C-alpha positions as CSV (number, residue, x, y, z in Angstrom):
1,X,141.0,104.5,157.0
2,X,137.6,105.8,156.5
3,X,137.9,109.0,155.8
4,X,140.3,107.8,153.3
5,X,137.6,105.6,151.6
6,X,135.4,107.6,151.9
7,X,137.6,110.6,150.3
8,X,138.2,108.0,147.5
9,X,134.8,107.4,146.6
10,X,134.0,111.0,146.7
11,X,136.5,111.9,144.2
12,X,135.2,108.8,141.9
13,X,131.5,109.5,142.1
14,X,132.3,113.6,141.4
15,X,135.0,111.9,138.1
16,X,131.5,109.9,137.1
17,X,129.1,113.2,137.5
18,X,131.5,115.8,135.4
19,X,131.8,112.9,132.7
20,X,127.6,112.1,133.0
21,X,127.3,116.3,132.7
22,X,130.2,116.4,129.9
23,X,128.6,113.6,127.7
24,X,125.2,114.5,128.2
25,X,126.4,118.4,127.1
26,X,128.1,116.7,124.0
27,X,124.9,114.8,123.3
28,X,122.9,117.6,123.3
29,X,124.9,119.6,121.3
30,X,124.7,117.3,118.5
31,X,121.4,115.9,118.8
32,X,119.0,116.4,116.1
33,X,116.4,118.7,117.0
34,X,113.4,117.5,115.2
35,X,109.8,119.6,114.4
36,X,107.4,118.9,117.5
37,X,104.5,116.5,117.2
38,X,103.5,113.7,117.6
39,X,104.5,110.1,115.9
40,X,101.5,108.3,117.7
41,X,100.9,104.5,117.2
42,X,103.5,102.0,116.0
43,X,103.4,101.6,112.7
44,X,100.4,103.1,111.9
45,X,101.0,106.4,113.4
46,X,98.3,108.8,112.9
47,X,97.1,107.6,109.9
48,X,93.1,107.0,111.4
49,X,93.4,110.5,113.2
50,X,94.1,112.1,109.4
51,X,91.4,109.7,108.1
52,X,88.5,110.9,110.0
53,X,86.4,112.3,108.3
54,X,84.9,116.4,108.4
55,X,81.9,117.6,107.2
56,X,83.0,121.1,106.0
57,X,84.9,122.9,103.4
58,X,87.6,124.0,106.4
59,X,90.6,121.9,107.5
60,X,90.4,118.7,108.9
61,X,90.7,119.3,112.6
62,X,93.8,116.7,112.7
63,X,95.6,119.3,110.9
64,X,93.8,122.5,112.9
65,X,94.7,121.0,116.2
66,X,97.9,120.5,115.8
67,X,98.8,123.5,114.0
68,X,97.2,125.9,117.8
69,X,99.2,123.1,119.8
70,X,102.9,122.9,117.9
71,X,102.7,126.0,115.1
72,X,102.5,125.6,111.2
73,X,105.4,123.2,110.8
74,X,104.8,120.4,113.0
75,X,106.0,116.2,112.4
76,X,103.4,113.2,112.8
77,X,103.8,109.4,111.5
78,X,101.7,108.6,108.6
79,X,101.1,105.0,107.1
80,X,104.9,104.2,109.1
81,X,106.6,107.0,107.1
82,X,107.6,110.2,109.4
83,X,106.0,113.0,107.9
84,X,106.9,116.9,108.8
85,X,103.2,119.2,107.6
86,X,104.0,122.3,106.4
87,X,101.4,125.4,106.9
88,X,104.0,127.9,106.7
89,X,103.8,130.0,103.3
90,X,107.2,131.3,102.9
91,X,108.8,127.8,103.9
92,X,106.3,125.8,101.5
93,X,107.3,128.1,98.8
94,X,111.1,127.5,99.2
95,X,110.4,123.5,98.9
96,X,108.5,123.5,96.0
97,X,111.8,125.8,94.2
98,X,114.4,123.2,95.9
99,X,113.4,120.5,93.4
100,X,116.2,117.9,92.3
101,X,118.2,119.5,95.4
102,X,116.9,119.9,98.4
103,X,113.7,117.5,97.8
104,X,111.7,115.6,95.1
105,X,108.2,115.0,94.2
106,X,107.6,112.3,96.7
107,X,104.4,109.7,97.2
108,X,103.4,107.6,100.8
109,X,103.5,103.9,100.6
110,X,99.6,103.6,99.5
111,X,100.7,105.9,96.2
112,X,104.2,103.7,95.5
113,X,102.0,101.0,93.6
114,X,100.0,103.5,91.8
115,X,103.0,105.1,90.2
116,X,105.7,102.5,90.5
117,X,108.1,105.3,92.1
118,X,111.1,103.0,92.8
119,X,110.6,100.8,90.0
120,X,111.6,101.8,86.6
121,X,109.1,104.5,85.8
122,X,111.2,107.3,87.9
123,X,108.4,109.3,88.7
124,X,110.7,111.5,90.8
125,X,112.6,112.5,87.2
126,X,114.8,115.4,87.7
127,X,117.0,117.6,84.8
128,X,116.9,116.5,81.5
129,X,113.9,113.9,82.2
130,X,111.9,116.1,83.2
131,X,112.4,118.9,80.7
132,X,111.6,116.3,78.2
133,X,108.5,114.8,79.7
134,X,107.0,118.7,80.4
135,X,107.3,119.6,76.8
136,X,106.1,116.6,75.8
137,X,102.9,117.6,77.7
138,X,103.1,121.0,76.9
139,X,103.0,120.6,73.1
140,X,99.9,118.2,73.7
141,X,97.8,120.2,76.2
142,X,99.7,123.5,76.4
143,X,98.8,127.0,75.8
144,X,99.7,126.6,72.0
145,X,98.1,123.3,71.6
146,X,94.9,125.0,72.7
147,X,94.9,128.1,70.7
148,X,96.0,126.1,67.2
149,X,94.3,122.5,67.6
150,X,92.4,122.0,70.9
151,X,89.6,124.8,71.0
152,X,86.9,123.8,68.5
153,X,87.6,119.9,70.2
154,X,87.0,121.3,73.6
155,X,84.2,122.9,72.9
156,X,82.5,120.1,70.8
157,X,83.1,117.8,73.8
158,X,81.2,120.4,76.1
159,X,78.3,121.1,74.1
160,X,77.7,117.2,73.2
161,X,78.2,116.7,76.8
162,X,76.3,119.3,78.4
163,X,73.1,118.1,75.2
164,X,73.2,114.6,77.0
165,X,72.9,115.7,80.7
166,X,70.0,117.5,79.5
167,X,68.1,114.3,78.3
168,X,67.8,113.3,81.8
169,X,66.1,113.9,85.4
170,X,69.3,114.7,86.8
171,X,72.9,114.0,86.8
172,X,75.6,113.4,89.1
173,X,78.0,116.0,88.7
174,X,81.2,114.6,89.5
175,X,80.6,111.3,87.8
176,X,79.5,112.3,85.0
177,X,82.5,115.4,84.5
178,X,85.1,112.7,84.8
179,X,83.9,110.9,82.2
180,X,83.6,113.7,80.2
181,X,87.1,114.8,81.8
182,X,89.0,111.2,81.2
183,X,87.8,110.0,78.0
184,X,88.5,113.2,76.4
185,X,92.2,113.1,78.3
186,X,92.8,109.5,77.2
187,X,92.1,110.5,73.5
188,X,94.7,112.8,73.1
189,X,97.0,110.4,75.0
190,X,96.4,107.5,73.4
191,X,93.2,106.9,70.7
192,X,91.2,105.7,73.5
193,X,87.2,105.7,71.6
194,X,85.0,105.3,74.6
195,X,82.1,103.9,72.4
196,X,84.7,100.9,71.3
197,X,86.3,100.1,74.4
198,X,85.0,97.5,77.1
199,X,86.7,99.0,79.8
200,X,84.8,102.3,81.0
201,X,87.7,104.7,82.2
202,X,86.3,107.0,84.5
203,X,84.7,104.3,86.5
204,X,88.1,102.3,86.8
205,X,89.9,106.0,88.2
206,X,86.4,106.4,90.7
207,X,87.8,103.2,92.2
208,X,91.7,104.3,91.8
209,X,91.0,108.1,93.8
210,X,88.6,106.3,96.7
211,X,92.1,104.1,97.9
212,X,94.8,106.8,97.3
213,X,94.8,107.7,101.0
214,X,93.2,104.2,102.7
215,X,95.7,101.8,104.7
216,X,97.9,99.5,102.2
217,X,96.4,96.5,103.1
218,X,95.9,94.7,100.0
219,X,93.4,92.1,100.8
220,X,90.4,91.0,98.4
221,X,87.1,93.7,100.2
222,X,89.6,96.1,100.8
223,X,89.3,100.0,99.1
224,X,93.0,99.5,98.5
225,X,93.0,96.3,96.6
226,X,90.0,97.9,94.7
227,X,92.5,100.9,93.5
228,X,95.1,98.5,92.8
229,X,92.9,96.4,90.7
230,X,91.5,99.5,88.9
231,X,94.2,100.1,88.1
232,X,96.1,97.0,86.8
233,X,93.6,97.0,84.3
234,X,94.0,100.4,83.5
235,X,98.0,100.1,82.9
236,X,97.2,96.5,80.7
237,X,94.5,98.3,78.5
238,X,97.2,101.0,78.0
239,X,99.6,98.2,77.1
240,X,98.2,96.6,74.9
241,X,97.5,99.5,73.2
242,X,100.9,100.0,73.1
243,X,102.0,97.0,71.8
244,X,99.4,97.6,68.9
245,X,101.2,100.4,67.9
246,X,104.5,99.1,68.0
247,X,103.1,96.4,65.4
248,X,101.4,99.1,63.4
249,X,103.2,100.7,60.1
250,X,104.7,104.0,60.0
251,X,101.7,105.3,58.2
252,X,99.1,104.7,60.7
253,X,101.2,107.2,62.7
254,X,98.6,109.6,64.5
255,X,100.3,112.2,66.1
256,X,98.8,111.6,69.8
257,X,100.7,111.8,73.1
258,X,101.7,107.6,72.6
259,X,103.3,107.7,69.1
260,X,105.2,110.8,69.9
261,X,106.7,109.0,72.7
262,X,107.3,105.6,71.0
263,X,108.7,107.3,68.1
264,X,111.2,108.7,70.9
265,X,111.8,105.6,72.1
266,X,115.1,104.5,70.6
267,X,116.2,108.2,71.0
268,X,116.3,108.7,74.7
269,X,117.8,106.6,76.5
270,X,115.9,107.0,80.0
271,X,112.5,105.9,78.1
272,X,111.1,102.4,78.3
273,X,107.6,100.9,77.6
274,X,106.5,100.7,81.4
275,X,107.6,104.3,81.9
276,X,105.7,105.2,78.8
277,X,102.8,103.9,80.6
278,X,103.0,105.4,84.2
279,X,103.5,109.0,82.4
280,X,100.1,108.2,80.8
281,X,98.8,106.7,84.0
282,X,99.8,109.7,85.6
283,X,98.2,112.2,83.0
284,X,95.0,110.6,83.0
285,X,95.4,110.5,87.0
286,X,96.2,114.5,87.4
287,X,93.2,115.3,85.0
288,X,90.6,113.4,86.5
289,X,90.0,113.8,89.7
290,X,90.6,117.6,90.9
291,X,88.7,118.9,87.7
292,X,85.9,116.9,88.2
293,X,85.1,117.9,91.4
294,X,86.3,121.5,90.8
295,X,83.5,122.0,87.9
296,X,81.0,120.2,90.7
297,X,82.0,122.7,93.6
298,X,81.3,125.5,90.6
299,X,78.1,124.8,90.1
300,X,77.0,123.7,94.2
301,X,78.3,127.7,95.1
302,X,77.0,129.2,91.9
303,X,73.6,127.4,92.6
304,X,74.0,129.1,96.0
305,X,75.0,132.4,95.0
306,X,72.8,133.9,92.6
307,X,74.6,137.4,92.5
308,X,78.3,135.3,91.3
309,X,75.6,133.5,88.6
310,X,74.0,136.5,87.3
311,X,77.6,138.1,86.9
312,X,78.8,135.2,85.3
313,X,76.0,134.7,82.9
314,X,76.2,138.5,82.2
315,X,80.0,138.2,80.8
316,X,79.1,135.6,78.7
317,X,76.2,137.1,76.8
318,X,78.2,139.8,76.2
319,X,80.5,137.8,74.6
320,X,77.5,137.0,72.2
321,X,76.3,139.9,72.2
322,X,79.8,140.8,70.4
323,X,79.8,138.3,67.7
324,X,78.5,138.7,64.4
325,X,76.9,135.4,64.8
326,X,76.1,133.7,68.4
327,X,76.8,130.4,67.0
328,X,80.3,131.6,66.1
329,X,82.9,128.7,67.9
330,X,84.5,130.3,70.9
331,X,88.4,132.0,70.1
332,X,91.1,132.4,72.0
333,X,90.7,136.3,72.8
334,X,87.0,135.3,74.1
335,X,88.8,133.0,76.3
336,X,91.4,134.9,77.8
337,X,88.7,138.4,78.0
338,X,85.9,136.2,80.3
339,X,87.9,138.0,83.8
340,X,85.0,137.0,86.3
341,X,84.8,133.3,84.7
342,X,88.3,133.1,85.8
343,X,87.7,134.7,89.4
344,X,85.1,132.0,90.0
345,X,87.5,129.3,88.9
346,X,90.0,130.3,90.7
347,X,87.9,130.6,94.0
348,X,86.7,127.1,93.6
349,X,90.2,126.0,93.4
350,X,90.8,127.7,96.1
351,X,88.1,126.9,98.4
352,X,87.8,123.1,97.0
353,X,91.6,121.7,97.4
354,X,90.8,117.9,96.5
355,X,94.2,116.8,98.4
356,X,95.5,118.7,101.9
357,X,98.8,119.5,99.7
358,X,101.6,118.4,97.7
359,X,104.4,115.7,98.8
360,X,108.2,116.2,98.7
361,X,110.7,113.5,100.3
362,X,114.2,115.3,101.5
363,X,117.4,114.6,99.5
364,X,119.3,116.7,102.3
365,X,118.8,117.5,106.1
366,X,117.1,120.6,105.9
367,X,116.9,123.5,108.9
368,X,113.8,125.2,109.8
369,X,113.0,127.6,112.9
370,X,115.9,125.8,115.1
371,X,114.1,122.5,113.9
372,X,115.9,119.9,111.7
373,X,113.6,118.1,109.1
374,X,116.2,114.6,108.1
375,X,116.7,113.1,104.4
376,X,114.7,110.7,103.5
377,X,111.7,111.7,105.4
378,X,108.9,113.1,103.7
379,X,107.3,116.3,103.7
380,X,103.6,117.5,103.0
381,X,103.2,121.3,102.1
382,X,99.5,121.8,103.4
383,X,98.8,124.3,100.5
384,X,94.8,124.1,101.9
385,X,95.6,125.6,105.0
386,X,97.1,128.5,103.3
387,X,94.5,128.6,100.7
388,X,92.0,129.4,103.9
389,X,94.3,132.0,105.9
390,X,92.5,134.4,107.0
391,X,94.8,136.9,106.9
392,X,94.9,136.8,103.4
393,X,91.6,135.6,102.4
394,X,88.8,138.0,104.2
395,X,86.4,135.2,105.5
396,X,88.6,132.5,103.7
397,X,85.4,130.0,104.0
398,X,82.8,132.3,101.9
399,X,82.7,132.1,98.4
400,X,83.6,135.6,97.0
401,X,85.0,135.4,93.7
402,X,85.5,139.5,93.5
403,X,87.8,138.9,96.2
404,X,90.5,138.5,93.0
405,X,90.3,141.4,91.6
406,X,92.2,142.8,94.5
407,X,94.7,140.3,94.9
408,X,98.1,141.0,94.3
409,X,100.6,138.5,92.2
410,X,103.6,138.2,94.6
411,X,100.5,137.2,97.7
412,X,99.0,134.7,94.8
413,X,102.1,133.2,94.7
414,X,103.0,132.3,98.0
415,X,99.6,131.4,98.9
416,X,97.9,130.1,96.4
417,X,99.1,126.5,94.7
418,X,96.8,124.5,93.4
419,X,98.4,123.2,90.7
420,X,101.6,122.8,92.4
421,X,104.3,125.1,92.3
422,X,108.1,125.7,91.0
423,X,109.4,123.2,88.3
424,X,107.1,120.6,89.0
425,X,103.7,122.7,88.7
426,X,101.0,120.8,87.1
427,X,101.7,121.1,82.7
428,X,97.9,120.6,82.5
429,X,97.3,123.8,84.1
430,X,96.2,125.9,81.2
431,X,94.3,122.9,80.0
432,X,92.2,122.3,83.1
433,X,91.1,126.0,83.6
434,X,90.3,126.1,79.4
435,X,88.1,123.0,79.6
436,X,86.1,125.0,82.8
437,X,86.1,128.3,81.7
438,X,84.5,126.7,78.3
439,X,82.4,124.6,79.6
440,X,80.9,127.4,82.1
441,X,80.1,129.3,78.6
442,X,78.6,127.2,77.3
443,X,75.9,126.0,80.5
444,X,75.3,129.6,81.1
445,X,74.3,130.6,77.4
446,X,72.8,127.3,76.6
447,X,71.1,125.6,79.7
448,X,69.2,126.6,82.9
449,X,70.0,124.6,85.8
450,X,69.0,123.7,89.2
451,X,70.3,121.5,92.2
452,X,67.9,118.6,92.5
453,X,69.8,117.0,95.5
454,X,72.9,116.1,97.7
455,X,76.5,118.2,97.4
456,X,77.2,118.5,101.0
457,X,81.3,118.5,101.8
458,X,83.5,115.6,103.2
459,X,87.0,114.9,103.9
460,X,88.6,111.9,104.7
461,X,91.3,113.8,103.8
462,X,90.6,114.3,100.1
463,X,87.5,116.5,99.6
464,X,84.5,114.7,98.0
465,X,80.9,114.9,98.6
466,X,78.7,113.4,101.4
467,X,76.2,112.5,99.2
468,X,76.5,113.8,95.3
469,X,75.3,116.5,93.9
470,X,72.7,116.0,91.4
471,X,71.4,118.9,88.9
472,X,68.8,119.1,86.2
473,X,69.9,120.5,82.5
474,X,67.2,122.7,80.8
475,X,67.6,124.6,77.4
476,X,67.2,127.8,77.3
477,X,64.9,128.9,74.6
């Protein structure tokens, strides 16, 4: 009897064991294998580690240590969301080419209230909406507009700005460049006049940029609270302007960005007043932080590399000597002939990645290297890692504008994306480069400058200055 019971127990045990093995095999076969990485603490994930400041142009240790541990594609959790970070140039290029199919433009929760990504503003616009917005932006800031109308206005802007700088003992370059850029763009967008407005847009956007990757704790005294407060003030100012335009008679049509958007309000079904305001806010934001930081970096790099400054000055002196009069306004052909100037700008953009990369959200499960990135996850394309790739850029942390002479277009396309890529590449990229080109032309032909203090780099993780770069300008004889 005992042997029968023992046989029965052994049989049942064997059946249970076989079922368990089969269940595990089936579960393993169906299990989604996520990219390697760590999710960190509950809710906040690894946000605090990412925000730890580093004092170098190089990637934050948060990213470099994880690339060494997990490879170029790894998962983490930031501000409550699962995020996959990619420093793989081929995968990054693939993702930016999948806009609207496998992935879409996205912001972390800290950004969402700034850009109303889940509201009527449709930040993630695709198809005909995105095409309309891109065409409208290019019509006011693109190559044709620059060539036909904006060039002399930009030159006058830079000349008057630098003349004002030269009258002061020292200038905080980033702050002053931000004011110059944002006030000019705001004028093109909705007729902003800094001499008549009570709102100082430069100050507002300084607060906004400081809160971009802060923890989204919206209580008085926090960086995020100040960020949202400034955003509301900017939006209210623009909303007032929009209401005034709608009440104005057709004869007052100015032809700026706002006028064209309001003109299309009745014909384009996706347009609304809130949508127009969000687009203008986005354009102001995009034009302010990156251009001002890059201009400050250019002056820092040139002050530390006299050989580069000498070649830059020589290029612009040749342009002056080729004219009948040295005071003749800049022409489009002259701007496009400034090859070394463009190399200086590209090298500064490469080294000075203001943000770590581009954000996308997956619309479908994405397979990569045997791993699955589930639908709904955020992907951060760490373009800065590609731009510091020592296999592509020799001595990647060294300022070397001459390296761009030998760079091949296909290599640049995969490893240099300061303005994004694919259909979402910034429509204002040409505008930003032309503005910086004109700035350098006027600066090196009309002024001498010296670094007074500051200019030490900090990342937390957005690139900025530990102490503001101050310079002193003097007019040349």
